[in-house]
Structure formats: C-alpha cells, structure tokens
C-alpha positions, 0 to 999 in steps of 0.5 A: 416440834414434838408437841405439834407433831403429837397434836397433828397425830391426835387430830388425824386419829380423831378424823379417822375414828369419825370417818369409821363411825360414819361408815359404820352408821351408813352400813347399819342403816341399809341392813336394818331396812333389809331386815325390815323388808324381810320381816314384812315379806315373811309375815305376808307369806305366812298370811298367804299360807294361812289363807291357802290352808283355809281354802284347802280345808273348805275344798276338802269339806266340799268334796266330802259333802258331795261324795256323802250326799246320803249323810244329811246330819253332818255338821256344816262349817260356819262362815269364817272371816277371810283376809285380803290375801285369801280373797286374792286367791278366791278368784283363781281357785275353782271348786272341783266338780265331782262326777259320779262314775257308773258301775259297769259289770261284765255280763257273763255268758249264761249257762243253761241246762240242756239235753244232748242234742241229736246231730241232724240238720235243722228244719227250715220251719224251725224258728231262729233269731231274725237276721237283721243285717250283715256287715260283710254280705256274702254276695254283692248287693246286686245279687239281691235275689240270691242273697234273700234266698239264703239270709234265713238259711245262714241263721239256721245253719249257724244255729244248727252248727252250734247245737251239733258241736255242743261247745264246752270250753273247759271242764267246769261244765257238766255233761248236758250243759252248754252256752245259750245260743244268743243273737250276739253269738249269731252275729259273731258267726255271721261276720266270719261267714263271707267266703262264698265269693272265693269258693265260687270263683276258684272252681269257675276259673278251673272249669273255664279253662277246661271248657272254653278256648277263650275265643272272643266269639264264645263270650256270649254263647257259653251257656249253650251246650253247643256254642257253635250252633247255639243249641242246648240253652242252659245245658252247658256242662260247666253249669252243672259242674259249678253247681255240683262243686259249690253246693253239692261237694259232699253229704254235708254241703249246703245243697244236701243239708238244705235240699228243699231250698235247691230243689229245683235249682233256683233261677237266681243260682243259675244266673249267678253261675252265668255271671261268674263264668262271664267274669272269668272269661272277661279276664282273657278277653284281650288274649292276655290274662288281666286280673279283675275283682268280682265286685258289684260295679263289674257284674251287676248289669250282667247278672240282671240281664241273665236273670231276666233272660232266664225268667223269660225262657221259663215263661215259654214252657214253665213245666218243662223248665221246672222239670229241667231244674229238678233234674239238675238238682237230682244229678248234683244230689246223687253225685254228692252221695246224698240219701233220698228221703223216699221209701226204698224200692224192691229190686227183686222183681220182673226178670230178676225174680224169674232168674232167682226162681229158676236157680232155686228149683231142684234144691232143698237147701239141706244138701251140699251142692257142687257150687257150695263145695267150691265156695268152702274150699276157696274160703279155706285157702 
C-alpha cells in the first residue's frame, strides 16, 4: 500500500510539472510575439522620423534659398535617396511660399523755412490748391449755384487761416518755421467745415418767431415788406437780418473778409434765405410745431422756384435791382463794423467850416479865454 501511494504521488507530481511547463511555454510564446511586434513598430517609427528630419532639412534649405536670392554661389544640396516612408509624407507636406513684405515708411510732415506771415485776408486772386470734392457738402446739392460760389472761397479761407495761425506744435521749431500747407491738410480742414446749415437754421427760427404769426395765408408772402398788401418785394426786414447775422456778424465774418464776393448780395444767397424761411414756417403749418430736417428732398423744389423768380424780377429793371442788392450789402457791411477801402473824406466843409471860422475870429491863441479857464478848473477837480 505504501509503495502504491508513493507511486501515485510521483505520477501526480510529474503530471503537475508537465502542466506547469506547458503553461509556461504557452505564456512565453505570446510575449515573444509582442516583443517582435514592438521591435518592428520601433524600427518603423525610427525610419519615419529619419524621413521627416530629411524633409524638414530640405524645407529649411528651400526657405533659405528663397530668402537669399542674391547669393547664387551657395552650394545646392544633392539628391538624396528617399525610402518608402519618406515618400508617404511627401504627398501631404507642401513647400512654404515666402511672400516678400514691402517696406512701408511713414511720411513725415515737411518743415519749410518761411518768413513771418502778416495776418491779413487772402486775396481772391491768389492761387490755392484745387478743391476737388467735399465728403460732407456745406449745403444740399440742390443749392448748387450757392455752393459753386463758395467752393474756391473755402480753399482760400483754409489757406488764409493756416498762414495766420502759424501753427507750431512744439518747441523744436524755431521762429519763422511752420508746416507746409499741403492738399492733405486742406482736405482735413474741409471735412470739418460743414456747420453752415446749423448756423443758418438757428437765427432763422428766431427771426421767424419775431416777424410772423404763423398764419397760413402768410406762408407765400413772407418776402414782401407788407405781407397783407403784397408790396415791397424782397424788402422784408427778416431777409436783411438773416444776411447780417449769418455772413456779417463781426469784422472777421465771411462777408467782411471776402466782401468782393458779397457785393452785391448774390441772388443765390437771397434764394437760400427764402428757402430757410419757408422751411421754418412749414414746421408751424398745422398750428403745432413739427420738427423737420433741412434736407435736399424737402427744400430743393422751393429753392429752384425762388431763384427763378428772383432772376425774372431782375430782368424787369437790372440797374435798379443791382443797386438794391448793393445797398443791402452796404447796410450789412456797415453794421458789422467793417472798414471801407475808400479814401477818407474831409468832414470840415460847408456849414461846419463856416462855424469854425467864426469861432476863431477875435482869438490870437496866446491869451487865456474864459472858456479855457473853466476847462482848466474842471480838469483840476
């Protein structure tokens, strides 16, 4: 019994050992396959990296060659063999195009030597840069006649202001130096000069309230001196007041500085005044104030009709009409405080001269008279 049990134990041990060996063999075979696959993957990855490195070197050399075109003596790289892995990436990688960037330099303002400019209005005959176009017109396009009249004036006005101010932005410029007046500077000034509409509308509102009672039967007779009898054509006081407040406000106003353009007052200017008055009255047409904008679509027809009426009126008696417009200018110019360019006239003549002669009779100029004595006492006190 003992021998049999021992034999069975030995057999069971052998069987167990054989099972363990077979299991070890089964486990070792897959690990060897995994190691073999890992090795193949590693080698393939290394080949791909080598191919990529070669491709990157070619790209870098291609960029250097494009950037250094004026170095033709540089050696070129010879052809290299490419394996299958590098060929695989050649279809996906495109060469980088190098676009040359042009050099842009800021253009500084030029400084020019100039003698001090006397502050005086610019003559209308003086040359000035041509005024091509205005991004923001001073007046609606329908008022083309008035705009054309002042186009050159705008350029002259800007150039005159530039010369009078003598702009010196910092202490680096010496006396007698200033920036040159260029067409670009003229354009900047013109883009910020579109305030004429507001300067016309505001005084018109005030004058309309003073002169009219907003009656519907007066909206077509406002230009008469007497709207009820329709007499005194173009003599209503509001016309003179608006011309005076807009263009002859003071001695530096446009009508004073450029008086040769306002003497006589142009028909286009009078038609513009009529258009402004009608626009303001129309806001009260219904009896209640209704806000409306001064735009071309709203005023162009009335302006054209008004200008046609004025021209027709002028043909009735051109001489009288011209004299009336000259008188209108003289009144506005005098009210502004402007100085006429004519020679001063002698005031001591006629009766004034005779009175002065009688006062001097009987006086030698060396003795104290009673009147002189009283003047001395008054000055002492």
